[in-house]
C-alpha positions, 0 to 999 in steps of 0.5 A: 397800521402800515398795510404793507406789513399786514401778516407779519409778526409783531416786533419788539418795541423800537424794531420796524419792518423794512425790505431788503432792497432798502437796507443794501447796496449792490456791489458791481463786479462787472466782468471781474469773474472767474470761471470754475475751470480756472480755479486753482487749489492754491493761490493769493486770493480765494474765489467765492461762488454760489456753491455750498463750500465757503471757498470755491477755489483760489487764483493768482489773478489779483486784477480780478479782485472785487473792489468793495468796502468789507465786509459784504454778503455774497448771495447765490442767485441760483442756490440761495446760499449766503456767505459773509465775506470779510477778506479780499476775494474774487467772484466766481463766474455767474450766479452771485450777487455781492451786497453791502448792508447800509449803515443802518444794519450791522453787517453780521446781523444782516447776514444772520437775519437774511438766512432766515428769510423764506424764498421760493424754490425756483430750481436753477432760476434766479432768486435775487428778485425775490430776496430784494422784495423780502421783508426783514426786521430792523432793530435799533443799531445799538441792540444789533451788536448784542443780538450778534453776540448772543447768536454767536454764543449760542452757535458756539455751544451748538458747535460744541454739542455737535462735536460731542455728538460726533465723538460719541458716534465714533465711540459707539461705532468702535464699541459696536465693532468690538462687540461684533468682533467678540461675537465672531470669536465666540466670547459673547457665548463663552459662558453659555457654551461651558453650561451647554457644551455637551448639548451642542453639535459641533459645527464640523458635523453640521458642515459635513451633513450639509456637504453630504446632502449637496453631493447626494442631491447632485448624484440624484439629479445626475441619475435622473438625467441619465435615466431620462436618456436611457443611459444608466451608468455602470459602476461609480466612476461617474460620481468622480465628476462631482466637484466639491465646493472650495474650502476657505483659506484660514491661514490669516483668520482668527482662531475659533472656539472649540466646536466652531469651524471656518467655512465658505459661502459656497459650502453652505449655500444651496444656490448662488447665481446672477439675476435676471437681465431685462429693462425696468419699467414703471407699468405693472407688466410683471413682478417687481424688479429689485436693483442695486439702487433700490437698496438704500440704508439696508432697506427697500421701499418696495412701493418705489421698486419698478417692474419687469417683463419675464417669461413664465417658464424662467421666472421661478429661477429668479423669484425672491423668497424670505431668507435670500441674500443678494449681493451687488456684483459690480460698480462702486457698491460691489459687495453691498448686501441685503437680506430678503425678509418680512413681507415681500411682494411678487419680485425678481432681482436684476442681473447686477445682483447675485442671489445666495440661497443658504442651506436650511440649517444655516441662519441667514441673519447670522450670515448677513450680519457677518458680511454686512458688519463683522468681516470689516473688523476681523 
């Protein structure tokens, strides 16, 4: 037994294990490299570099063309990316190795097999030294073409399957949007309303009750403040200082079913305010400190959320509770929303978020769904 192959899997009859270094020739590219800043969007020659995109860019500097017998395999020394190149090209500056499989290896099979080799992850360090020492199976040359043909047949089927999945995903997205649109237009509950119409309180009555409670609460707070100062009002003129929340512009909105009304968040919210301004820290010096970046894919991993210091006399204003809605108010994620629900830790929210506390008679899940999904299709 060849001791150098101990630990490797058994191969079919006629196959042998060998090393990458013994199956390739290195193609010297010398100083014929093009820096990324000099890439063009169009040009006579493609630039092959170590990036994830197959072609990094283009150039018209024909004198930089890599002189080699095609095809070759380009290896990203830093990225561990393999590229099969069977056309004239220019090498991107730094971090690539151009290798030519020897006559014993069908180039396309070498390219496929090389991608299956495990290489250590050394970050942005160079990896070609590990590739050279790696083991690779060598089938009989006559069999290599058949292997490639079978690989590409299966890959074609995989690509077709992937395309079908993408199309199905697109159809599901359209269906989801149509369902949500139908829900907000009242079509999903149309039969239910016909059966229970006499039992349903019109939304206008609910909205009027919410607005009345809001005004009464404001008046009670004003009286309490004036009483504390010993300045009780005479008459009701002071009540005119109350500012009603703005009504929505419904001129471009769809018509709603009987009993429904359009409203604005400001009308159905008890409180809308910015979060707390402070720096996040990893040490548990206070409550968890929810930031925009902690909200990913409509969820929060509370274990990874940092903490913050906050004075006890103001923290009650920012403590999060189930049913709170938070929105990103700035940056590329403006409008991004999240509903606080389930078991949540002792936490406050950061200043780049806006918190909305809805009236107790509204459904937070309904409002969250509207802002997260439905308004996009109306």
